[in-house]
BANUVO-959431 format. One record per atom (N, C-alpha, C, O, CB): residue number from 1; x, y, z. Coordinates in nm, 3 decimals, padded with zeros to 5 digits. Glycine has a CB too. Example, Ala and Ser with C-alpha at 12.3 -4.5 7.8 and 13.67 -1.06 7.14 Angstrom:
BEGIN
ATOM pos       u       v       w
ATOM   1  01.319 -00.569  00.780
ATOM   1  01.230 -00.450  00.780
ATOM   1  01.320 -00.330  00.780
ATOM   1  01.424 -00.332  00.846
ATOM   1  01.131 -00.447  00.905
ATOM   2  01.285 -00.225  00.708
ATOM   2  01.367 -00.106  00.714
ATOM   2  01.290  00.003  00.787
ATOM   2  01.341  00.114  00.804
ATOM   2  01.408 -00.060  00.572
//
This chain:
BEGIN
ATOM pos       u       v       w
ATOM   1  01.010 -00.288 -01.741
ATOM   1  00.896 -00.218 -01.684
ATOM   1  00.921 -00.202 -01.535
ATOM   1  00.947 -00.300 -01.465
ATOM   1  00.764 -00.294 -01.712
ATOM   2  00.912 -00.079 -01.484
ATOM   2  00.937 -00.059 -01.341
ATOM   2  00.827 -00.117 -01.254
ATOM   2  00.711 -00.128 -01.296
ATOM   2  00.953  00.089 -01.310
ATOM   3  00.864 -00.154 -01.134
ATOM   3  00.766 -00.203 -01.038
ATOM   3  00.678 -00.088 -00.992
ATOM   3  00.713  00.029 -01.009
ATOM   3  00.837 -00.270 -00.917
ATOM   4  00.565 -00.121 -00.933
ATOM   4  00.476 -00.021 -00.874
ATOM   4  00.479 -00.035 -00.723
ATOM   4  00.489 -00.146 -00.670
ATOM   4  00.332 -00.036 -00.927
ATOM   5  00.472  00.077 -00.654
ATOM   5  00.473  00.077 -00.509
ATOM   5  00.355  00.158 -00.457
ATOM   5  00.331  00.270 -00.502
ATOM   5  00.606  00.135 -00.455
ATOM   6  00.283  00.101 -00.364
ATOM   6  00.174  00.170 -00.298
ATOM   6  00.219  00.199 -00.155
ATOM   6  00.262  00.110 -00.083
ATOM   6  00.041  00.086 -00.301
ATOM   7  00.207  00.326 -00.116
ATOM   7  00.236  00.367  00.021
ATOM   7  00.106  00.420  00.079
ATOM   7  00.042  00.508  00.021
ATOM   7  00.351  00.475  00.028
ATOM   8  00.068  00.365  00.193
ATOM   8 -00.055  00.407  00.260
ATOM   8 -00.021  00.443  00.404
ATOM   8  00.051  00.370  00.472
ATOM   8 -00.164  00.296  00.255
ATOM   9 -00.074  00.556  00.451
ATOM   9 -00.068  00.588  00.593
ATOM   9 -00.207  00.565  00.650
ATOM   9 -00.308  00.598  00.588
ATOM   9 -00.019  00.735  00.618
ATOM  10 -00.210  00.508  00.771
ATOM  10 -00.335  00.470  00.832
ATOM  10 -00.342  00.518  00.977
ATOM  10 -00.266  00.472  01.062
ATOM  10 -00.354  00.319  00.826
ATOM  11 -00.433  00.612  01.004
ATOM  11 -00.462  00.652  01.142
ATOM  11 -00.579  00.562  01.185
ATOM  11 -00.695  00.591  01.157
ATOM  11 -00.498  00.809  01.155
ATOM  12 -00.545  00.454  01.253
ATOM  12 -00.642  00.348  01.283
ATOM  12 -00.736  00.391  01.395
ATOM  12 -00.693  00.434  01.503
ATOM  12 -00.569  00.218  01.322
ATOM  13 -00.866  00.378  01.367
ATOM  13 -00.971  00.409  01.465
ATOM  13 -01.034  00.281  01.520
ATOM  13 -01.091  00.282  01.629
ATOM  13 -01.080  00.496  01.401
ATOM  14 -01.023  00.171  01.445
ATOM  14 -01.089  00.045  01.480
ATOM  14 -00.995 -00.070  01.445
ATOM  14 -00.989 -00.113  01.330
ATOM  14 -01.227  00.030  01.405
ATOM  15 -00.922 -00.120  01.545
ATOM  15 -00.824 -00.225  01.522
ATOM  15 -00.888 -00.353  01.469
ATOM  15 -00.834 -00.416  01.378
ATOM  15 -00.748 -00.255  01.649
ATOM  16 -01.002 -00.391  01.524
ATOM  16 -01.071 -00.512  01.476
ATOM  16 -01.112 -00.495  01.330
ATOM  16 -01.106 -00.590  01.252
ATOM  16 -01.195 -00.543  01.565
ATOM  17 -01.154 -00.375  01.294
ATOM  17 -01.190 -00.347  01.155
ATOM  17 -01.070 -00.359  01.062
ATOM  17 -01.083 -00.407  00.950
ATOM  17 -01.250 -00.210  01.143
ATOM  18 -00.954 -00.315  01.109
ATOM  18 -00.832 -00.326  01.027
ATOM  18 -00.790 -00.472  01.013
ATOM  18 -00.739 -00.512  00.908
ATOM  18 -00.717 -00.245  01.089
ATOM  19 -00.810 -00.551  01.116
ATOM  19 -00.780 -00.694  01.107
ATOM  19 -00.873 -00.761  01.006
ATOM  19 -00.830 -00.847  00.929
ATOM  19 -00.792 -00.761  01.244
ATOM  20 -01.000 -00.722  01.006
ATOM  20 -01.095 -00.774  00.907
ATOM  20 -01.053 -00.731  00.767
ATOM  20 -01.063 -00.808  00.671
ATOM  20 -01.240 -00.726  00.937
ATOM  21 -01.006 -00.608  00.754
ATOM  21 -00.956 -00.558  00.625
ATOM  21 -00.839 -00.644  00.577
ATOM  21 -00.836 -00.685  00.461
ATOM  21 -00.912 -00.410  00.636
ATOM  22 -00.746 -00.672  00.665
ATOM  22 -00.629 -00.752  00.628
ATOM  22 -00.669 -00.889  00.575
ATOM  22 -00.614 -00.935  00.475
ATOM  22 -00.537 -00.769  00.747
ATOM  23 -00.763 -00.952  00.641
ATOM  23 -00.810 -01.084  00.595
ATOM  23 -00.881 -01.072  00.460
ATOM  23 -00.866 -01.159  00.374
ATOM  23 -00.905 -01.146  00.699
ATOM  24 -00.958 -00.966  00.442
ATOM  24 -01.032 -00.948  00.316
ATOM  24 -00.942 -00.907  00.200
ATOM  24 -00.966 -00.946  00.086
ATOM  24 -01.141 -00.844  00.335
ATOM  25 -00.838 -00.830  00.228
ATOM  25 -00.750 -00.780  00.122
ATOM  25 -00.646 -00.881  00.077
ATOM  25 -00.603 -00.877 -00.039
ATOM  25 -00.680 -00.655  00.169
ATOM  26 -00.606 -00.971  00.164
ATOM  26 -00.495 -01.063  00.134
ATOM  26 -00.514 -01.142  00.005
ATOM  26 -00.419 -01.150 -00.074
ATOM  26 -00.478 -01.159  00.248
ATOM  27 -00.630 -01.202 -00.022
ATOM  27 -00.643 -01.278 -00.146
ATOM  27 -00.625 -01.193 -00.272
ATOM  27 -00.560 -01.237 -00.368
ATOM  27 -00.778 -01.346 -00.151
ATOM  28 -00.681 -01.073 -00.273
ATOM  28 -00.667 -00.987 -00.392
ATOM  28 -00.523 -00.942 -00.409
ATOM  28 -00.475 -00.929 -00.522
ATOM  28 -00.759 -00.865 -00.381
ATOM  29 -00.453 -00.919 -00.300
ATOM  29 -00.313 -00.878 -00.308
ATOM  29 -00.227 -00.992 -00.362
ATOM  29 -00.141 -00.971 -00.447
ATOM  29 -00.261 -00.834 -00.170
ATOM  30 -00.251 -01.113 -00.313
ATOM  30 -00.176 -01.228 -00.362
ATOM  30 -00.201 -01.249 -00.511
ATOM  30 -00.109 -01.276 -00.587
ATOM  30 -00.214 -01.355 -00.283
ATOM  31 -00.326 -01.236 -00.552
ATOM  31 -00.361 -01.253 -00.693
ATOM  31 -00.293 -01.148 -00.782
ATOM  31 -00.260 -01.176 -00.897
ATOM  31 -00.514 -01.245 -00.710
ATOM  32 -00.271 -01.029 -00.727
ATOM  32 -00.207 -00.921 -00.802
ATOM  32 -00.055 -00.930 -00.798
ATOM  32  00.012 -00.849 -00.862
ATOM  32 -00.252 -00.787 -00.749
ATOM  33  00.001 -01.025 -00.725
ATOM  33  00.146 -01.039 -00.715
ATOM  33  00.210 -00.940 -00.620
ATOM  33  00.329 -00.911 -00.632
ATOM  33  00.206 -01.023 -00.850
ATOM  34  00.132 -00.888 -00.524
ATOM  34  00.183 -00.788 -00.430
ATOM  34  00.267 -00.852 -00.321
ATOM  34  00.246 -00.967 -00.281
ATOM  34  00.067 -00.711 -00.368
ATOM  35  00.363 -00.773 -00.273
ATOM  35  00.444 -00.812 -00.157
ATOM  35  00.446 -00.694 -00.061
ATOM  35  00.483 -00.583 -00.099
ATOM  35  00.590 -00.853 -00.199
ATOM  36  00.407 -00.719  00.064
ATOM  36  00.416 -00.614  00.166
ATOM  36  00.562 -00.607  00.209
ATOM  36  00.617 -00.703  00.263
ATOM  36  00.320 -00.643  00.289
ATOM  37  00.624 -00.492  00.184
ATOM  37  00.766 -00.476  00.215
ATOM  37  00.791 -00.417  00.353
ATOM  37  00.892 -00.447  00.416
ATOM  37  00.831 -00.389  00.111
ATOM  38  00.699 -00.332  00.400
ATOM  38  00.720 -00.268  00.530
ATOM  38  00.587 -00.227  00.590
ATOM  38  00.496 -00.184  00.520
ATOM  38  00.813 -00.145  00.517
ATOM  39  00.578 -00.243  00.723
ATOM  39  00.466 -00.193  00.802
ATOM  39  00.528 -00.137  00.928
ATOM  39  00.598 -00.208  01.001
ATOM  39  00.358 -00.308  00.833
ATOM  40  00.504 -00.009  00.954
ATOM  40  00.568  00.055  01.069
ATOM  40  00.469  00.152  01.134
ATOM  40  00.416  00.241  01.068
ATOM  40  00.698  00.130  01.027
ATOM  41  00.445  00.134  01.264
ATOM  41  00.352  00.220  01.337
ATOM  41  00.414  00.354  01.375
ATOM  41  00.341  00.448  01.407
ATOM  41  00.304  00.150  01.461
ATOM  42  00.545  00.363  01.371
ATOM  42  00.609  00.491  01.406
ATOM  42  00.738  00.509  01.324
ATOM  42  00.848  00.497  01.378
ATOM  42  00.640  00.497  01.558
ATOM  43  00.723  00.537  01.193
ATOM  43  00.842  00.553  01.111
ATOM  43  00.925  00.673  01.156
ATOM  43  00.872  00.772  01.207
ATOM  43  00.804  00.567  00.965
ATOM  44  01.053  00.664  01.135
ATOM  44  01.143  00.773  01.170
ATOM  44  01.134  00.880  01.063
ATOM  44  01.163  00.855  00.946
ATOM  44  01.291  00.721  01.185
ATOM  45  01.093  00.999  01.102
ATOM  45  01.080  01.111  01.009
ATOM  45  01.217  01.177  00.993
ATOM  45  01.276  01.222  01.091
ATOM  45  00.973  01.214  01.058
ATOM  46  01.266  01.181  00.872
ATOM  46  01.396  01.241  00.845
ATOM  46  01.385  01.390  00.809
ATOM  46  01.474  01.469  00.842
ATOM  46  01.466  01.166  00.734
ATOM  47  01.276  01.426  00.743
ATOM  47  01.253  01.566  00.704
ATOM  47  01.104  01.594  00.703
ATOM  47  01.023  01.504  00.679
ATOM  47  01.315  01.597  00.566
ATOM  48  01.068  01.717  00.730
ATOM  48  00.929  01.758  00.719
ATOM  48  00.838  01.690  00.819
ATOM  48  00.881  01.649  00.927
ATOM  48  00.880  01.732  00.582
ATOM  49  00.710  01.678  00.782
ATOM  49  00.612  01.614  00.867
ATOM  49  00.556  01.492  00.797
ATOM  49  00.547  01.489  00.674
ATOM  49  00.498  01.712  00.904
ATOM  50  00.519  01.393  00.873
ATOM  50  00.462  01.271  00.819
ATOM  50  00.327  01.250  00.885
ATOM  50  00.303  01.300  00.995
ATOM  50  00.556  01.148  00.841
ATOM  51  00.241  01.177  00.820
ATOM  51  00.109  01.148  00.876
ATOM  51  00.124  01.064  01.001
ATOM  51  00.212  00.978  01.009
ATOM  51  00.020  01.077  00.772
ATOM  52  00.039  01.088  01.098
ATOM  52  00.037  01.006  01.220
ATOM  52 -00.018  00.869  01.187
ATOM  52 -00.098  00.853  01.095
ATOM  52 -00.048  01.074  01.331
ATOM  53  00.025  00.771  01.260
ATOM  53 -00.028  00.636  01.243
ATOM  53  00.068  00.544  01.171
ATOM  53  00.188  00.571  01.160
ATOM  53 -00.157  00.642  01.170
ATOM  54  00.013  00.436  01.122
ATOM  54  00.092  00.331  01.059
ATOM  54  00.117  00.363  00.911
ATOM  54  00.031  00.418  00.843
ATOM  54  00.020  00.195  01.072
ATOM  55  00.236  00.327  00.865
ATOM  55  00.271  00.342  00.723
ATOM  55  00.298  00.203  00.667
ATOM  55  00.366  00.121  00.729
ATOM  55  00.395  00.436  00.704
ATOM  56  00.243  00.179  00.548
ATOM  56  00.255  00.048  00.483
ATOM  56  00.312  00.069  00.342
ATOM  56  00.268  00.158  00.269
ATOM  56  00.117 -00.026  00.477
ATOM  57  00.410 -00.012  00.305
ATOM  57  00.471 -00.010  00.172
ATOM  57  00.447 -00.145  00.105
ATOM  57  00.487 -00.249  00.157
ATOM  57  00.623  00.022  00.181
ATOM  58  00.382 -00.141 -00.012
ATOM  58  00.349 -00.264 -00.085
ATOM  58  00.408 -00.256 -00.225
ATOM  58  00.393 -00.154 -00.294
ATOM  58  00.195 -00.287 -00.091
ATOM  59  00.475 -00.363 -00.268
ATOM  59  00.537 -00.371 -00.401
ATOM  59  00.449 -00.455 -00.493
ATOM  59  00.398 -00.560 -00.453
ATOM  59  00.681 -00.430 -00.392
ATOM  60  00.433 -00.407 -00.617
ATOM  60  00.360 -00.480 -00.721
ATOM  60  00.453 -00.501 -00.840
ATOM  60  00.551 -00.428 -00.855
ATOM  60  00.232 -00.403 -00.764
ATOM  61  00.424 -00.599 -00.924
ATOM  61  00.510 -00.625 -01.040
ATOM  61  00.523 -00.505 -01.133
ATOM  61  00.624 -00.492 -01.202
ATOM  61  00.458 -00.742 -01.117
ATOM  62  00.422 -00.417 -01.136
ATOM  62  00.426 -00.298 -01.222
ATOM  62  00.327 -00.195 -01.169
ATOM  62  00.242 -00.226 -01.085
ATOM  62  00.393 -00.335 -01.371
ATOM  63  00.338 -00.073 -01.219
ATOM  63  00.241  00.032 -01.185
ATOM  63  00.103 -00.011 -01.232
ATOM  63  00.003  00.010 -01.162
ATOM  63  00.282  00.167 -01.249
ATOM  64  00.097 -00.069 -01.350
ATOM  64 -00.032 -00.113 -01.404
ATOM  64 -00.096 -00.220 -01.317
ATOM  64 -00.217 -00.219 -01.297
ATOM  64 -00.014 -00.166 -01.547
ATOM  65 -00.015 -00.312 -01.265
ATOM  65 -00.067 -00.417 -01.177
ATOM  65 -00.121 -00.356 -01.047
ATOM  65 -00.225 -00.399 -00.998
ATOM  65  00.042 -00.520 -01.145
ATOM  66 -00.052 -00.258 -00.993
ATOM  66 -00.097 -00.191 -00.870
ATOM  66 -00.228 -00.117 -00.895
ATOM  66 -00.321 -00.126 -00.815
ATOM  66  00.011 -00.093 -00.819
ATOM  67 -00.236 -00.044 -01.006
ATOM  67 -00.357  00.031 -01.039
ATOM  67 -00.475 -00.065 -01.061
ATOM  67 -00.586 -00.040 -01.014
ATOM  67 -00.335  00.118 -01.164
ATOM  68 -00.450 -00.173 -01.133
ATOM  68 -00.555 -00.272 -01.160
ATOM  68 -00.604 -00.333 -01.029
ATOM  68 -00.725 -00.353 -01.012
ATOM  68 -00.504 -00.382 -01.255
ATOM  69 -00.514 -00.364 -00.937
ATOM  69 -00.552 -00.420 -00.807
ATOM  69 -00.639 -00.321 -00.731
ATOM  69 -00.745 -00.358 -00.680
ATOM  69 -00.428 -00.456 -00.724
ATOM  70 -00.595 -00.196 -00.723
ATOM  70 -00.668 -00.095 -00.645
ATOM  70 -00.809 -00.074 -00.699
ATOM  70 -00.902 -00.049 -00.622
ATOM  70 -00.592  00.038 -00.647
ATOM  71 -00.826 -00.086 -00.830
ATOM  71 -00.956 -00.064 -00.894
ATOM  71 -01.038 -00.192 -00.912
ATOM  71 -01.149 -00.187 -00.965
ATOM  71 -00.935  00.001 -01.027
ATOM  72 -00.984 -00.306 -00.868
ATOM  72 -01.049 -00.435 -00.894
ATOM  72 -01.171 -00.458 -00.806
ATOM  72 -01.181 -00.406 -00.694
ATOM  72 -00.950 -00.547 -00.874
ATOM  73 -01.263 -00.537 -00.859
ATOM  73 -01.380 -00.581 -00.781
ATOM  73 -01.335 -00.665 -00.662
ATOM  73 -01.397 -00.661 -00.556
ATOM  73 -01.478 -00.661 -00.870
ATOM  74 -01.227 -00.742 -00.680
ATOM  74 -01.177 -00.828 -00.572
ATOM  74 -01.131 -00.746 -00.451
ATOM  74 -01.142 -00.792 -00.338
ATOM  74 -01.061 -00.915 -00.623
ATOM  75 -01.079 -00.625 -00.474
ATOM  75 -01.031 -00.540 -00.365
ATOM  75 -01.138 -00.444 -00.314
ATOM  75 -01.126 -00.395 -00.201
ATOM  75 -00.910 -00.461 -00.410
ATOM  76 -01.241 -00.417 -00.391
ATOM  76 -01.341 -00.314 -00.357
ATOM  76 -01.403 -00.335 -00.218
ATOM  76 -01.415 -00.240 -00.141
ATOM  76 -01.451 -00.312 -00.462
ATOM  77 -01.442 -00.458 -00.185
ATOM  77 -01.503 -00.484 -00.055
ATOM  77 -01.405 -00.463  00.059
ATOM  77 -01.442 -00.411  00.164
ATOM  77 -01.559 -00.626 -00.051
ATOM  78 -01.280 -00.504  00.039
ATOM  78 -01.179 -00.485  00.143
ATOM  78 -01.151 -00.337  00.165
ATOM  78 -01.135 -00.293  00.279
ATOM  78 -01.049 -00.558  00.105
ATOM  79 -01.146 -00.259  00.057
ATOM  79 -01.117 -00.115  00.068
ATOM  79 -01.221 -00.046  00.155
ATOM  79 -01.187  00.042  00.234
ATOM  79 -01.114 -00.050 -00.072
ATOM  80 -01.347 -00.084  00.141
ATOM  80 -01.454 -00.026  00.224
ATOM  80 -01.425 -00.051  00.372
ATOM  80 -01.447  00.038  00.454
ATOM  80 -01.591 -00.086  00.184
ATOM  81 -01.378 -00.169  00.406
ATOM  81 -01.345 -00.201  00.545
ATOM  81 -01.231 -00.112  00.596
ATOM  81 -01.238 -00.062  00.708
ATOM  81 -01.305 -00.350  00.559
ATOM  82 -01.128 -00.093  00.514
ATOM  82 -01.014 -00.010  00.555
ATOM  82 -01.057  00.134  00.578
ATOM  82 -01.020  00.195  00.678
ATOM  82 -00.902 -00.015  00.449
ATOM  83 -01.135  00.188  00.485
ATOM  83 -01.177  00.327  00.496
ATOM  83 -01.270  00.350  00.616
ATOM  83 -01.274  00.460  00.670
ATOM  83 -01.246  00.371  00.368
ATOM  84 -01.344  00.247  00.657
ATOM  84 -01.428  00.258  00.776
ATOM  84 -01.347  00.249  00.904
ATOM  84 -01.387  00.305  01.007
ATOM  84 -01.535  00.150  00.775
ATOM  85 -01.234  00.180  00.900
ATOM  85 -01.156  00.154  01.021
ATOM  85 -01.040  00.250  01.042
ATOM  85 -00.982  00.253  01.151
ATOM  85 -01.103  00.015  01.016
ATOM  86 -01.006  00.329  00.941
ATOM  86 -00.890  00.418  00.953
ATOM  86 -00.904  00.538  00.860
ATOM  86 -00.969  00.531  00.756
ATOM  86 -00.760  00.342  00.923
ATOM  87 -00.841  00.647  00.901
ATOM  87 -00.826  00.763  00.812
ATOM  87 -00.698  00.738  00.734
ATOM  87 -00.591  00.723  00.793
ATOM  87 -00.822  00.901  00.892
ATOM  88 -00.708  00.735  00.601
ATOM  88 -00.596  00.689  00.520
ATOM  88 -00.555  00.792  00.414
ATOM  88 -00.636  00.873  00.368
ATOM  88 -00.632  00.559  00.452
ATOM  89 -00.429  00.786  00.379
ATOM  89 -00.373  00.855  00.265
ATOM  89 -00.297  00.751  00.185
ATOM  89 -00.232  00.664  00.244
ATOM  89 -00.280  00.977  00.307
ATOM  90 -00.304  00.758  00.053
ATOM  90 -00.234  00.660 -00.028
ATOM  90 -00.179  00.720 -00.155
ATOM  90 -00.237  00.811 -00.214
ATOM  90 -00.325  00.545 -00.061
ATOM  91 -00.066  00.667 -00.197
ATOM  91 -00.005  00.708 -00.323
ATOM  91  00.045  00.585 -00.397
ATOM  91  00.075  00.482 -00.337
ATOM  91  00.112  00.809 -00.298
ATOM  92  00.053  00.599 -00.528
ATOM  92  00.110  00.496 -00.615
ATOM  92  00.233  00.556 -00.680
ATOM  92  00.227  00.661 -00.743
ATOM  92  00.006  00.447 -00.723
ATOM  93  00.346  00.487 -00.665
ATOM  93  00.473  00.533 -00.720
ATOM  93  00.525  00.435 -00.823
ATOM  93  00.508  00.314 -00.810
ATOM  93  00.576  00.553 -00.609
ATOM  94  00.590  00.489 -00.925
ATOM  94  00.660  00.405 -01.022
ATOM  94  00.800  00.381 -00.970
ATOM  94  00.868  00.473 -00.925
ATOM  94  00.664  00.470 -01.164
ATOM  95  00.844  00.255 -00.976
ATOM  95  00.980  00.223 -00.935
ATOM  95  01.081  00.293 -01.025
ATOM  95  01.050  00.333 -01.136
ATOM  95  01.002  00.071 -00.937
ATOM  96  01.202  00.305 -00.974
ATOM  96  01.309  00.371 -01.048
ATOM  96  01.411  00.267 -01.091
ATOM  96  01.454  00.184 -01.012
ATOM  96  01.377  00.482 -00.962
ATOM  97  01.447  00.274 -01.217
ATOM  97  01.550  00.184 -01.267
ATOM  97  01.670  00.268 -01.307
ATOM  97  01.660  00.360 -01.388
ATOM  97  01.498  00.100 -01.387
ATOM  98  01.784  00.236 -01.249
ATOM  98  01.907  00.309 -01.278
ATOM  98  01.943  00.290 -01.424
ATOM  98  01.943  00.177 -01.474
ATOM  98  02.023  00.263 -01.187
ATOM  99  01.975  00.399 -01.493
ATOM  99  02.022  00.383 -01.631
ATOM  99  02.158  00.314 -01.631
ATOM  99  02.232  00.324 -01.533
ATOM  99  02.030  00.520 -01.704
ATOM 100  02.190  00.244 -01.739
ATOM 100  02.321  00.178 -01.744
ATOM 100  02.434  00.281 -01.733
ATOM 100  02.423  00.393 -01.783
ATOM 100  02.335  00.097 -01.875
ATOM 101  02.540  00.241 -01.667
ATOM 101  02.657  00.329 -01.653
ATOM 101  02.727  00.345 -01.785
ATOM 101  02.747  00.248 -01.859
ATOM 101  02.756  00.274 -01.549
ATOM 102  02.763  00.465 -01.814
ATOM 102  02.839  00.494 -01.938
ATOM 102  02.988  00.493 -01.905
ATOM 102  03.032  00.545 -01.802
ATOM 102  02.796  00.633 -02.000
ATOM 103  03.063  00.434 -01.993
ATOM 103  03.208  00.442 -01.987
ATOM 103  03.269  00.370 -01.878
ATOM 103  03.391  00.370 -01.864
ATOM 103  03.251  00.575 -01.978
//
């Protein structure tokens, strides 16, 4: 089963609010088996345009685990804090597993 990845861009309007979000979200993320892989306030754009602000990459054991976390009651209160403190975009991606090499 492929891992699930959540990528969020955050144009932060309220730093203290984002810090409160981080404290509120951490327990639900740990319970879901999430690992924050990257946080970057100014990622290097290789092609096209990227959203302004911070980009966060979070790994989950599966797409289903990521979806369940995002929709969970445990995360709902934290999500409200994030949406109040930043303009956000988010996506859920399925991890890619290389097929076995032939021959």
